[in-house]
PDB file of the backbone (N, CA, C, O) and the ligand in Angstrom, with CONECT records:
HET     ZN  A 101       1
ATOM      1  N   MET A   1       0.851  -1.186   0.017  1.00  0.00           N
ATOM      2  CA  MET A   1      -0.008   0.017   0.008  1.00  0.00           C
ATOM      3  C   MET A   1       0.883   1.236  -0.003  1.00  0.00           C
ATOM      4  O   MET A   1       1.590   1.497   0.970  1.00  0.00           O
ATOM      5  N   CYS A   2       0.860   1.969  -1.060  1.00  0.00           N
ATOM      6  CA  CYS A   2       1.706   3.183  -1.192  1.00  0.00           C
ATOM      7  C   CYS A   2       0.992   4.435  -0.671  1.00  0.00           C
ATOM      8  O   CYS A   2       1.626   5.313  -0.086  1.00  0.00           O
ATOM      9  N   PHE A   3      -0.292   4.514  -0.877  1.00  0.00           N
ATOM     10  CA  PHE A   3      -1.039   5.688  -0.463  1.00  0.00           C
ATOM     11  C   PHE A   3      -2.389   5.243   0.135  1.00  0.00           C
ATOM     12  O   PHE A   3      -2.938   4.204  -0.230  1.00  0.00           O
ATOM     13  N   ALA A   4      -2.882   6.036   1.030  1.00  0.00           N
ATOM     14  CA  ALA A   4      -4.198   5.788   1.600  1.00  0.00           C
ATOM     15  C   ALA A   4      -4.822   7.091   2.034  1.00  0.00           C
ATOM     16  O   ALA A   4      -4.119   8.060   2.324  1.00  0.00           O
ATOM     17  N   THR A   5      -6.121   7.119   2.079  1.00  0.00           N
ATOM     18  CA  THR A   5      -6.833   8.309   2.537  1.00  0.00           C
ATOM     19  C   THR A   5      -7.659   7.912   3.746  1.00  0.00           C
ATOM     20  O   THR A   5      -8.307   6.865   3.746  1.00  0.00           O
ATOM     21  N   LEU A   6      -7.638   8.722   4.745  1.00  0.00           N
ATOM     22  CA  LEU A   6      -8.471   8.531   5.927  1.00  0.00           C
ATOM     23  C   LEU A   6      -9.310   9.768   6.075  1.00  0.00           C
ATOM     24  O   LEU A   6      -8.780  10.851   6.322  1.00  0.00           O
ATOM     25  N   ALA A   7     -10.607   9.630   5.929  1.00  0.00           N
ATOM     26  CA  ALA A   7     -11.489  10.777   6.014  1.00  0.00           C
ATOM     27  C   ALA A   7     -12.572  10.516   7.048  1.00  0.00           C
ATOM     28  O   ALA A   7     -13.078   9.399   7.158  1.00  0.00           O
ATOM     29  N   MET A   8     -12.926  11.547   7.803  1.00  0.00           N
ATOM     30  CA  MET A   8     -13.931  11.416   8.834  1.00  0.00           C
ATOM     31  C   MET A   8     -14.852  12.618   8.799  1.00  0.00           C
ATOM     32  O   MET A   8     -14.408  13.750   8.611  1.00  0.00           O
ATOM     33  N   ALA A   9     -16.127  12.366   8.980  1.00  0.00           N
ATOM     34  CA  ALA A   9     -17.129  13.442   8.972  1.00  0.00           C
ATOM     35  C   ALA A   9     -17.274  14.020  10.370  1.00  0.00           C
ATOM     36  O   ALA A   9     -17.117  13.309  11.363  1.00  0.00           O
ATOM     37  N   THR A  10     -17.573  15.305  10.445  1.00  0.00           N
ATOM     38  CA  THR A  10     -17.838  15.918  11.732  1.00  0.00           C
ATOM     39  C   THR A  10     -19.342  16.180  11.977  1.00  0.00           C
ATOM     40  O   THR A  10     -19.794  16.279  13.118  1.00  0.00           O
ATOM     41  N   ASP A  11     -20.087  16.285  10.883  1.00  0.00           N
ATOM     42  CA  ASP A  11     -21.532  16.500  11.061  1.00  0.00           C
ATOM     43  C   ASP A  11     -22.219  16.196   9.733  1.00  0.00           C
ATOM     44  O   ASP A  11     -21.582  16.074   8.687  1.00  0.00           O
ATOM     45  N   TYR A  12     -23.534  16.078   9.816  1.00  0.00           N
ATOM     46  CA  TYR A  12     -24.273  15.660   8.638  1.00  0.00           C
ATOM     47  C   TYR A  12     -25.433  16.597   8.321  1.00  0.00           C
ATOM     48  O   TYR A  12     -26.396  16.177   7.680  1.00  0.00           O
ATOM     49  N   ASP A  13     -25.367  17.844   8.750  1.00  0.00           N
ATOM     50  CA  ASP A  13     -26.510  18.730   8.604  1.00  0.00           C
ATOM     51  C   ASP A  13     -26.527  19.519   7.295  1.00  0.00           C
ATOM     52  O   ASP A  13     -27.554  20.113   6.966  1.00  0.00           O
ATOM     53  N   CYS A  14     -25.434  19.549   6.540  1.00  0.00           N
ATOM     54  CA  CYS A  14     -25.362  20.391   5.363  1.00  0.00           C
ATOM     55  C   CYS A  14     -26.422  20.012   4.299  1.00  0.00           C
ATOM     56  O   CYS A  14     -26.824  20.866   3.509  1.00  0.00           O
ATOM     57  N   TRP A  15     -26.856  18.798   4.273  1.00  0.00           N
ATOM     58  CA  TRP A  15     -27.802  18.365   3.259  1.00  0.00           C
ATOM     59  C   TRP A  15     -29.234  18.248   3.814  1.00  0.00           C
ATOM     60  O   TRP A  15     -30.177  18.001   3.062  1.00  0.00           O
ATOM     61  N   ARG A  16     -29.381  18.422   5.100  1.00  0.00           N
ATOM     62  CA  ARG A  16     -30.728  18.301   5.678  1.00  0.00           C
ATOM     63  C   ARG A  16     -31.458  19.618   5.674  1.00  0.00           C
ATOM     64  O   ARG A  16     -30.899  20.628   6.102  1.00  0.00           O
ATOM     65  N   GLU A  17     -32.691  19.640   5.206  1.00  0.00           N
ATOM     66  CA  GLU A  17     -33.470  20.856   5.211  1.00  0.00           C
ATOM     67  C   GLU A  17     -34.287  20.997   6.488  1.00  0.00           C
ATOM     68  O   GLU A  17     -34.641  22.116   6.860  1.00  0.00           O
ATOM     69  N   ASP A  18     -34.593  19.916   7.160  1.00  0.00           N
ATOM     70  CA  ASP A  18     -35.335  20.005   8.412  1.00  0.00           C
ATOM     71  C   ASP A  18     -34.428  19.574   9.564  1.00  0.00           C
ATOM     72  O   ASP A  18     -33.355  19.006   9.358  1.00  0.00           O
ATOM     73  N   GLY A  19     -34.875  19.853  10.742  1.00  0.00           N
ATOM     74  CA  GLY A  19     -34.072  19.525  11.924  1.00  0.00           C
ATOM     75  C   GLY A  19     -33.178  20.679  12.341  1.00  0.00           C
ATOM     76  O   GLY A  19     -33.018  21.650  11.601  1.00  0.00           O
ATOM     77  N   ASP A  20     -32.603  20.572  13.518  1.00  0.00           N
ATOM     78  CA  ASP A  20     -31.758  21.632  14.020  1.00  0.00           C
ATOM     79  C   ASP A  20     -30.400  21.633  13.333  1.00  0.00           C
ATOM     80  O   ASP A  20     -29.904  20.596  12.893  1.00  0.00           O
ATOM     81  N   SER A  21     -29.811  22.823  13.252  1.00  0.00           N
ATOM     82  CA  SER A  21     -28.444  22.919  12.746  1.00  0.00           C
ATOM     83  C   SER A  21     -27.507  22.364  13.809  1.00  0.00           C
ATOM     84  O   SER A  21     -27.838  22.311  14.994  1.00  0.00           O
ATOM     85  N   VAL A  22     -26.339  21.957  13.356  1.00  0.00           N
ATOM     86  CA  VAL A  22     -25.346  21.471  14.310  1.00  0.00           C
ATOM     87  C   VAL A  22     -24.591  22.649  14.883  1.00  0.00           C
ATOM     88  O   VAL A  22     -24.197  23.556  14.151  1.00  0.00           O
ATOM     89  N   GLU A  23     -24.386  22.639  16.196  1.00  0.00           N
ATOM     90  CA  GLU A  23     -23.644  23.730  16.833  1.00  0.00           C
ATOM     91  C   GLU A  23     -22.137  23.485  16.745  1.00  0.00           C
ATOM     92  O   GLU A  23     -21.672  22.348  16.671  1.00  0.00           O
ATOM     93  N   VAL A  24     -21.402  24.579  16.757  1.00  0.00           N
ATOM     94  CA  VAL A  24     -19.956  24.506  16.621  1.00  0.00           C
ATOM     95  C   VAL A  24     -19.315  23.665  17.738  1.00  0.00           C
ATOM     96  O   VAL A  24     -18.376  22.911  17.482  1.00  0.00           O
ATOM     97  N   ASP A  25     -19.816  23.791  18.963  1.00  0.00           N
ATOM     98  CA  ASP A  25     -19.185  23.003  20.031  1.00  0.00           C
ATOM     99  C   ASP A  25     -19.375  21.492  19.816  1.00  0.00           C
ATOM    100  O   ASP A  25     -18.518  20.696  20.199  1.00  0.00           O
ATOM    101  N   ALA A  26     -20.473  21.115  19.218  1.00  0.00           N
ATOM    102  CA  ALA A  26     -20.693  19.697  18.883  1.00  0.00           C
ATOM    103  C   ALA A  26     -19.725  19.247  17.805  1.00  0.00           C
ATOM    104  O   ALA A  26     -19.169  18.149  17.858  1.00  0.00           O
ATOM    105  N   ILE A  27     -19.536  20.119  16.826  1.00  0.00           N
ATOM    106  CA  ILE A  27     -18.602  19.793  15.727  1.00  0.00           C
ATOM    107  C   ILE A  27     -17.176  19.644  16.290  1.00  0.00           C
ATOM    108  O   ILE A  27     -16.458  18.706  15.943  1.00  0.00           O
ATOM    109  N   LEU A  28     -16.780  20.585  17.164  1.00  0.00           N
ATOM    110  CA  LEU A  28     -15.429  20.528  17.702  1.00  0.00           C
ATOM    111  C   LEU A  28     -15.238  19.273  18.574  1.00  0.00           C
ATOM    112  O   LEU A  28     -14.153  18.692  18.593  1.00  0.00           O
ATOM    113  N   ALA A  29     -16.268  18.869  19.276  1.00  0.00           N
ATOM    114  CA  ALA A  29     -16.162  17.639  20.094  1.00  0.00           C
ATOM    115  C   ALA A  29     -15.991  16.425  19.193  1.00  0.00           C
ATOM    116  O   ALA A  29     -15.198  15.534  19.496  1.00  0.00           O
ATOM    117  N   ILE A  30     -16.731  16.384  18.081  1.00  0.00           N
ATOM    118  CA  ILE A  30     -16.585  15.292  17.157  1.00  0.00           C
ATOM    119  C   ILE A  30     -15.203  15.334  16.450  1.00  0.00           C
ATOM    120  O   ILE A  30     -14.569  14.304  16.221  1.00  0.00           O
ATOM    121  N   LEU A  31     -14.777  16.550  16.124  1.00  0.00           N
ATOM    122  CA  LEU A  31     -13.458  16.707  15.506  1.00  0.00           C
ATOM    123  C   LEU A  31     -12.370  16.149  16.420  1.00  0.00           C
ATOM    124  O   LEU A  31     -11.473  15.437  15.970  1.00  0.00           O
ATOM    125  N   ALA A  32     -12.460  16.482  17.710  1.00  0.00           N
ATOM    126  CA  ALA A  32     -11.454  15.956  18.651  1.00  0.00           C
ATOM    127  C   ALA A  32     -11.513  14.422  18.763  1.00  0.00           C
ATOM    128  O   ALA A  32     -10.478  13.758  18.821  1.00  0.00           O
ATOM    129  N   ALA A  33     -12.716  13.880  18.790  1.00  0.00           N
ATOM    130  CA  ALA A  33     -12.884  12.434  18.825  1.00  0.00           C
ATOM    131  C   ALA A  33     -12.331  11.815  17.530  1.00  0.00           C
ATOM    132  O   ALA A  33     -11.695  10.761  17.565  1.00  0.00           O
ATOM    133  N   ASN A  34     -12.574  12.462  16.411  1.00  0.00           N
ATOM    134  CA  ASN A  34     -12.069  11.982  15.150  1.00  0.00           C
ATOM    135  C   ASN A  34     -10.551  11.981  15.118  1.00  0.00           C
ATOM    136  O   ASN A  34      -9.931  11.055  14.595  1.00  0.00           O
ATOM    137  N   ALA A  35      -9.954  13.030  15.685  1.00  0.00           N
ATOM    138  CA  ALA A  35      -8.504  13.094  15.736  1.00  0.00           C
ATOM    139  C   ALA A  35      -7.930  11.954  16.546  1.00  0.00           C
ATOM    140  O   ALA A  35      -6.920  11.362  16.165  1.00  0.00           O
ATOM    141  N   ASP A  36      -8.562  11.645  17.650  1.00  0.00           N
ATOM    142  CA  ASP A  36      -8.104  10.472  18.462  1.00  0.00           C
ATOM    143  C   ASP A  36      -8.278   9.202  17.664  1.00  0.00           C
ATOM    144  O   ASP A  36      -7.390   8.350  17.670  1.00  0.00           O
ATOM    145  N   ALA A  37      -9.417   9.047  16.963  1.00  0.00           N
ATOM    146  CA  ALA A  37      -9.642   7.849  16.187  1.00  0.00           C
ATOM    147  C   ALA A  37      -8.643   7.734  15.034  1.00  0.00           C
ATOM    148  O   ALA A  37      -8.180   6.642  14.705  1.00  0.00           O
ATOM    149  N   ALA A  38      -8.321   8.880  14.426  1.00  0.00           N
ATOM    150  CA  ALA A  38      -7.338   8.877  13.312  1.00  0.00           C
ATOM    151  C   ALA A  38      -5.975   8.450  13.841  1.00  0.00           C
ATOM    152  O   ALA A  38      -5.288   7.657  13.198  1.00  0.00           O
ATOM    153  N   ARG A  39      -5.568   8.964  15.008  1.00  0.00           N
ATOM    154  CA  ARG A  39      -4.279   8.550  15.589  1.00  0.00           C
ATOM    155  C   ARG A  39      -4.259   7.042  15.835  1.00  0.00           C
ATOM    156  O   ARG A  39      -3.284   6.359  15.523  1.00  0.00           O
ATOM    157  N   ARG A  40      -5.354   6.539  16.402  1.00  0.00           N
ATOM    158  CA  ARG A  40      -5.395   5.074  16.665  1.00  0.00           C
ATOM    159  C   ARG A  40      -5.354   4.263  15.376  1.00  0.00           C
ATOM    160  O   ARG A  40      -4.718   3.212  15.294  1.00  0.00           O
ATOM    161  N   THR A  41      -6.058   4.791  14.365  1.00  0.00           N
ATOM    162  CA  THR A  41      -6.117   4.098  13.064  1.00  0.00           C
ATOM    163  C   THR A  41      -4.741   4.057  12.413  1.00  0.00           C
ATOM    164  O   THR A  41      -4.314   3.012  11.922  1.00  0.00           O
ATOM    165  N   VAL A  42      -4.046   5.195  12.409  1.00  0.00           N
ATOM    166  CA  VAL A  42      -2.715   5.258  11.786  1.00  0.00           C
ATOM    167  C   VAL A  42      -1.766   4.385  12.534  1.00  0.00           C
ATOM    168  O   VAL A  42      -0.979   3.659  11.927  1.00  0.00           O
ATOM    169  N   ARG A  43      -1.820   4.438  13.889  1.00  0.00           N
ATOM    170  CA  ARG A  43      -0.955   3.623  14.724  1.00  0.00           C
ATOM    171  C   ARG A  43      -1.185   2.133  14.397  1.00  0.00           C
ATOM    172  O   ARG A  43      -0.223   1.384  14.224  1.00  0.00           O
ATOM    173  N   ALA A  44      -2.422   1.716  14.316  1.00  0.00           N
ATOM    174  CA  ALA A  44      -2.716   0.299  14.026  1.00  0.00           C
ATOM    175  C   ALA A  44      -2.320  -0.074  12.602  1.00  0.00           C
ATOM    176  O   ALA A  44      -1.795  -1.159  12.355  1.00  0.00           O
ATOM    177  N   ALA A  45      -2.579   0.839  11.671  1.00  0.00           N
ATOM    178  CA  ALA A  45      -2.277   0.514  10.247  1.00  0.00           C
ATOM    179  C   ALA A  45      -0.774   0.499  10.010  1.00  0.00           C
ATOM    180  O   ALA A  45      -0.290  -0.292   9.200  1.00  0.00           O
ATOM    181  N   ALA A  46      -0.038   1.340  10.685  1.00  0.00           N
ATOM    182  CA  ALA A  46       1.419   1.415  10.446  1.00  0.00           C
ATOM    183  C   ALA A  46       2.091   0.079  10.694  1.00  0.00           C
ATOM    184  O   ALA A  46       3.084  -0.239  10.041  1.00  0.00           O
ATOM    185  N   GLY A  47       1.576  -0.705  11.617  1.00  0.00           N
ATOM    186  CA  GLY A  47       2.150  -1.996  11.905  1.00  0.00           C
ATOM    187  C   GLY A  47       1.829  -3.035  10.842  1.00  0.00           C
ATOM    188  O   GLY A  47       2.410  -4.120  10.826  1.00  0.00           O
ATOM    189  N   GLU A  48       0.916  -2.702   9.970  1.00  0.00           N
ATOM    190  CA  GLU A  48       0.500  -3.650   8.937  1.00  0.00           C
ATOM    191  C   GLU A  48       1.100  -3.366   7.549  1.00  0.00           C
ATOM    192  O   GLU A  48       0.889  -4.115   6.595  1.00  0.00           O
ATOM    193  N   VAL A  49       1.846  -2.268   7.474  1.00  0.00           N
ATOM    194  CA  VAL A  49       2.367  -1.869   6.166  1.00  0.00           C
ATOM    195  C   VAL A  49       3.412  -2.845   5.670  1.00  0.00           C
ATOM    196  O   VAL A  49       4.325  -3.233   6.398  1.00  0.00           O
ATOM    197  N   VAL A  50       3.261  -3.224   4.447  1.00  0.00           N
ATOM    198  CA  VAL A  50       4.260  -4.077   3.773  1.00  0.00           C
ATOM    199  C   VAL A  50       5.131  -3.176   2.953  1.00  0.00           C
ATOM    200  O   VAL A  50       4.652  -2.517   2.029  1.00  0.00           O
ATOM    201  N   PHE A  51       6.418  -3.132   3.275  1.00  0.00           N
ATOM    202  CA  PHE A  51       7.312  -2.170   2.611  1.00  0.00           C
ATOM    203  C   PHE A  51       7.824  -2.641   1.266  1.00  0.00           C
ATOM    204  O   PHE A  51       8.233  -1.822   0.443  1.00  0.00           O
ATOM    205  N   GLU A  52       7.811  -3.937   1.023  1.00  0.00           N
ATOM    206  CA  GLU A  52       8.227  -4.397  -0.295  1.00  0.00           C
ATOM    207  C   GLU A  52       7.108  -4.100  -1.277  1.00  0.00           C
ATOM    208  O   GLU A  52       5.935  -4.337  -0.988  1.00  0.00           O
ATOM    209  N   ARG A  53       7.475  -3.584  -2.424  1.00  0.00           N
ATOM    210  CA  ARG A  53       6.472  -3.296  -3.413  1.00  0.00           C
ATOM    211  C   ARG A  53       7.051  -3.390  -4.811  1.00  0.00           C
ATOM    212  O   ARG A  53       8.248  -3.197  -5.024  1.00  0.00           O
ATOM    213  N   GLU A  54       6.186  -3.687  -5.750  1.00  0.00           N
ATOM    214  CA  GLU A  54       6.634  -3.870  -7.124  1.00  0.00           C
ATOM    215  C   GLU A  54       6.026  -2.819  -8.062  1.00  0.00           C
ATOM    216  O   GLU A  54       6.263  -2.847  -9.270  1.00  0.00           O
ATOM    217  N   CYS A  55       5.258  -1.910  -7.509  1.00  0.00           N
ATOM    218  CA  CYS A  55       4.610  -0.871  -8.316  1.00  0.00           C
ATOM    219  C   CYS A  55       5.619   0.254  -8.623  1.00  0.00           C
ATOM    220  O   CYS A  55       6.735   0.254  -8.103  1.00  0.00           O
ATOM    221  N   GLY A  56       5.216   1.194  -9.460  1.00  0.00           N
ATOM    222  CA  GLY A  56       6.077   2.281  -9.866  1.00  0.00           C
ATOM    223  C   GLY A  56       5.952   3.536  -9.001  1.00  0.00           C
ATOM    224  O   GLY A  56       6.530   4.570  -9.334  1.00  0.00           O
ATOM    225  N   CYS A  57       5.224   3.461  -7.922  1.00  0.00           N
ATOM    226  CA  CYS A  57       4.954   4.641  -7.103  1.00  0.00           C
ATOM    227  C   CYS A  57       6.233   5.316  -6.585  1.00  0.00           C
ATOM    228  O   CYS A  57       6.305   6.541  -6.490  1.00  0.00           O
ATOM    229  N   ARG A  58       7.212   4.515  -6.262  1.00  0.00           N
ATOM    230  CA  ARG A  58       8.427   5.124  -5.700  1.00  0.00           C
ATOM    231  C   ARG A  58       9.165   5.970  -6.739  1.00  0.00           C
ATOM    232  O   ARG A  58      10.006   6.786  -6.363  1.00  0.00           O
ATOM    233  N   ARG A  59       8.883   5.805  -8.012  1.00  0.00           N
ATOM    234  CA  ARG A  59       9.499   6.619  -9.061  1.00  0.00           C
ATOM    235  C   ARG A  59       8.550   7.618  -9.668  1.00  0.00           C
ATOM    236  O   ARG A  59       8.836   8.188 -10.721  1.00  0.00           O
ATOM    237  N   ALA A  60       7.418   7.842  -9.018  1.00  0.00           N
ATOM    238  CA  ALA A  60       6.376   8.718  -9.587  1.00  0.00           C
ATOM    239  C   ALA A  60       6.853  10.142  -9.778  1.00  0.00           C
ATOM    240  O   ALA A  60       6.354  10.825 -10.673  1.00  0.00           O
ATOM    241  N   LEU A  61       7.780  10.616  -8.995  1.00  0.00           N
ATOM    242  CA  LEU A  61       8.267  12.009  -9.122  1.00  0.00           C
ATOM    243  C   LEU A  61       9.312  12.158 -10.195  1.00  0.00           C
ATOM    244  O   LEU A  61       9.676  13.284 -10.535  1.00  0.00           O
ATOM    245  N   ASP A  62       9.812  11.067 -10.745  1.00  0.00           N
ATOM    246  CA  ASP A  62      10.899  11.159 -11.727  1.00  0.00           C
ATOM    247  C   ASP A  62      10.613  12.144 -12.844  1.00  0.00           C
ATOM    248  O   ASP A  62      11.496  12.908 -13.233  1.00  0.00           O
ATOM    249  N   ASN A  63       9.417  12.142 -13.358  1.00  0.00           N
ATOM    250  CA  ASN A  63       9.049  13.023 -14.487  1.00  0.00           C
ATOM    251  C   ASN A  63       7.899  13.963 -14.145  1.00  0.00           C
ATOM    252  O   ASN A  63       7.224  14.477 -15.038  1.00  0.00           O
ATOM    253  N   ALA A  64       7.681  14.184 -12.874  1.00  0.00           N
ATOM    254  CA  ALA A  64       6.521  14.980 -12.434  1.00  0.00           C
ATOM    255  C   ALA A  64       6.797  16.467 -12.377  1.00  0.00           C
ATOM    256  O   ALA A  64       5.872  17.269 -12.505  1.00  0.00           O
ATOM    257  N   ILE A  65       8.041  16.851 -12.189  1.00  0.00           N
ATOM    258  CA  ILE A  65       8.383  18.265 -12.024  1.00  0.00           C
ATOM    259  C   ILE A  65       8.792  18.851 -13.386  1.00  0.00           C
ATOM    260  O   ILE A  65       9.786  18.445 -13.988  1.00  0.00           O
ATOM    261  N   ILE A  66       7.978  19.830 -13.853  1.00  0.00           N
ATOM    262  CA  ILE A  66       8.274  20.383 -15.176  1.00  0.00           C
ATOM    263  C   ILE A  66       8.975  21.721 -15.098  1.00  0.00           C
ATOM    264  O   ILE A  66       9.372  22.288 -16.116  1.00  0.00           O
ATOM    265  N   THR A  67       9.123  22.220 -13.888  1.00  0.00           N
ATOM    266  CA  THR A  67       9.853  23.490 -13.693  1.00  0.00           C
ATOM    267  C   THR A  67      11.303  23.265 -14.082  1.00  0.00           C
ATOM    268  O   THR A  67      11.920  22.274 -13.692  1.00  0.00           O
ATOM    269  N   ALA A  68      11.834  24.193 -14.849  1.00  0.00           N
ATOM    270  CA  ALA A  68      13.250  24.086 -15.246  1.00  0.00           C
ATOM    271  C   ALA A  68      14.102  24.056 -13.995  1.00  0.00           C
ATOM    272  O   ALA A  68      13.888  24.864 -13.091  1.00  0.00           O
ATOM    273  N   PRO A  69      15.052  23.158 -13.917  1.00  0.00           N
ATOM    274  CA  PRO A  69      15.918  23.032 -12.705  1.00  0.00           C
ATOM    275  C   PRO A  69      16.542  24.355 -12.297  1.00  0.00           C
ATOM    276  O   PRO A  69      16.648  24.648 -11.106  1.00  0.00           O
ATOM    277  N   GLU A  70      16.974  25.191 -13.311  1.00  0.00           N
ATOM    278  CA  GLU A  70      17.626  26.462 -12.942  1.00  0.00           C
ATOM    279  C   GLU A  70      16.626  27.442 -12.388  1.00  0.00           C
ATOM    280  O   GLU A  70      17.035  28.450 -11.812  1.00  0.00           O
ATOM    281  N   ALA A  71      15.326  27.203 -12.529  1.00  0.00           N
ATOM    282  CA  ALA A  71      14.309  28.100 -12.005  1.00  0.00           C
ATOM    283  C   ALA A  71      13.888  27.762 -10.581  1.00  0.00           C
ATOM    284  O   ALA A  71      13.100  28.494  -9.983  1.00  0.00           O
ATOM    285  N   ILE A  72      14.391  26.688 -10.040  1.00  0.00           N
ATOM    286  CA  ILE A  72      14.043  26.281  -8.681  1.00  0.00           C
ATOM    287  C   ILE A  72      15.103  26.818  -7.754  1.00  0.00           C
ATOM    288  O   ILE A  72      16.261  26.405  -7.802  1.00  0.00           O
ATOM    289  N   ASP A  73      14.688  27.757  -6.896  1.00  0.00           N
ATOM    290  CA  ASP A  73      15.700  28.379  -6.039  1.00  0.00           C
ATOM    291  C   ASP A  73      16.036  27.525  -4.829  1.00  0.00           C
ATOM    292  O   ASP A  73      15.361  26.540  -4.528  1.00  0.00           O
ATOM    293  N   GLY A  74      17.060  27.916  -4.168  1.00  0.00           N
ATOM    294  CA  GLY A  74      17.554  27.135  -3.023  1.00  0.00           C
ATOM    295  C   GLY A  74      16.558  26.981  -1.905  1.00  0.00           C
ATOM    296  O   GLY A  74      16.482  25.930  -1.270  1.00  0.00           O
ATOM    297  N   SER A  75      15.783  28.038  -1.658  1.00  0.00           N
ATOM    298  CA  SER A  75      14.823  27.916  -0.566  1.00  0.00           C
ATOM    299  C   SER A  75      13.710  26.936  -0.926  1.00  0.00           C
ATOM    300  O   SER A  75      13.217  26.212  -0.062  1.00  0.00           O
ATOM    301  N   ALA A  76      13.315  26.910  -2.186  1.00  0.00           N
ATOM    302  CA  ALA A  76      12.288  25.926  -2.636  1.00  0.00           C
ATOM    303  C   ALA A  76      12.865  24.518  -2.530  1.00  0.00           C
ATOM    304  O   ALA A  76      12.181  23.602  -2.073  1.00  0.00           O
ATOM    305  N   ARG A  77      14.098  24.340  -2.943  1.00  0.00           N
ATOM    306  CA  ARG A  77      14.740  23.012  -2.821  1.00  0.00           C
ATOM    307  C   ARG A  77      14.774  22.567  -1.373  1.00  0.00           C
ATOM    308  O   ARG A  77      14.492  21.413  -1.051  1.00  0.00           O
ATOM    309  N   GLU A  78      15.122  23.499  -0.511  1.00  0.00           N
ATOM    310  CA  GLU A  78      15.230  23.170   0.929  1.00  0.00           C
ATOM    311  C   GLU A  78      13.843  22.842   1.483  1.00  0.00           C
ATOM    312  O   GLU A  78      13.690  21.864   2.215  1.00  0.00           O
ATOM    313  N   ARG A  79      12.846  23.635   1.149  1.00  0.00           N
ATOM    314  CA  ARG A  79      11.486  23.446   1.643  1.00  0.00           C
ATOM    315  C   ARG A  79      10.907  22.121   1.171  1.00  0.00           C
ATOM    316  O   ARG A  79      10.166  21.468   1.905  1.00  0.00           O
ATOM    317  N   LEU A  80      11.241  21.721  -0.052  1.00  0.00           N
ATOM    318  CA  LEU A  80      10.644  20.519  -0.630  1.00  0.00           C
ATOM    319  C   LEU A  80      11.532  19.286  -0.493  1.00  0.00           C
ATOM    320  O   LEU A  80      11.184  18.212  -0.983  1.00  0.00           O
ATOM    321  N   ALA A  81      12.641  19.432   0.150  1.00  0.00           N
ATOM    322  CA  ALA A  81      13.605  18.328   0.225  1.00  0.00           C
ATOM    323  C   ALA A  81      13.028  17.075   0.851  1.00  0.00           C
ATOM    324  O   ALA A  81      13.349  15.959   0.441  1.00  0.00           O
ATOM    325  N   VAL A  82      12.189  17.261   1.831  1.00  0.00           N
ATOM    326  CA  VAL A  82      11.639  16.084   2.519  1.00  0.00           C
ATOM    327  C   VAL A  82      10.832  15.202   1.585  1.00  0.00           C
ATOM    328  O   VAL A  82      10.878  13.976   1.687  1.00  0.00           O
ATOM    329  N   VAL A  83      10.101  15.813   0.686  1.00  0.00           N
ATOM    330  CA  VAL A  83       9.197  15.033  -0.171  1.00  0.00           C
ATOM    331  C   VAL A  83       9.763  14.846  -1.591  1.00  0.00           C
ATOM    332  O   VAL A  83       9.380  13.902  -2.282  1.00  0.00           O
ATOM    333  N   ALA A  84      10.658  15.724  -2.028  1.00  0.00           N
ATOM    334  CA  ALA A  84      11.124  15.604  -3.408  1.00  0.00           C
ATOM    335  C   ALA A  84      12.623  15.838  -3.565  1.00  0.00           C
ATOM    336  O   ALA A  84      13.100  16.125  -4.662  1.00  0.00           O
ATOM    337  N   GLY A  85      13.342  15.718  -2.495  1.00  0.00           N
ATOM    338  CA  GLY A  85      14.803  15.985  -2.522  1.00  0.00           C
ATOM    339  C   GLY A  85      15.519  15.155  -3.552  1.00  0.00           C
ATOM    340  O   GLY A  85      16.467  15.640  -4.170  1.00  0.00           O
ATOM    341  N   ARG A  86      15.107  13.925  -3.764  1.00  0.00           N
ATOM    342  CA  ARG A  86      15.758  13.025  -4.711  1.00  0.00           C
ATOM    343  C   ARG A  86      15.743  13.550  -6.158  1.00  0.00           C
ATOM    344  O   ARG A  86      16.657  13.288  -6.940  1.00  0.00           O
ATOM    345  N   VAL A  87      14.688  14.291  -6.484  1.00  0.00           N
ATOM    346  CA  VAL A  87      14.549  14.705  -7.876  1.00  0.00           C
ATOM    347  C   VAL A  87      14.812  16.226  -8.066  1.00  0.00           C
ATOM    348  O   VAL A  87      14.763  16.720  -9.192  1.00  0.00           O
ATOM    349  N   LEU A  88      15.083  16.941  -6.999  1.00  0.00           N
ATOM    350  CA  LEU A  88      15.322  18.400  -7.129  1.00  0.00           C
ATOM    351  C   LEU A  88      16.787  18.664  -7.257  1.00  0.00           C
ATOM    352  O   LEU A  88      17.198  19.818  -7.377  1.00  0.00           O
TER     353      LEU A  88
HETATM  354 ZN    ZN A 101       2.469   1.832  -5.310  1.00  0.00          ZN2+
END
């Protein structure tokens, strides 16, 4: 598994025409609970990751940057080094 998305809802009132609106404090409480659930999920999933892979994802950046190398300044290289240092 090279990539995954974890999404959580905080409320369901945006599509409802009847019923009470959701209050901000309720949304924030659910947001905090979601953050805890996300941490637990990532912690549990991290132990299941298989690092061997045969897909091309690890080379996806090889041809992804179309900015001319001479146009990429040092601060951009430094800022992006964590995610794209190999190809910058
Ligand atoms: Zn992959």
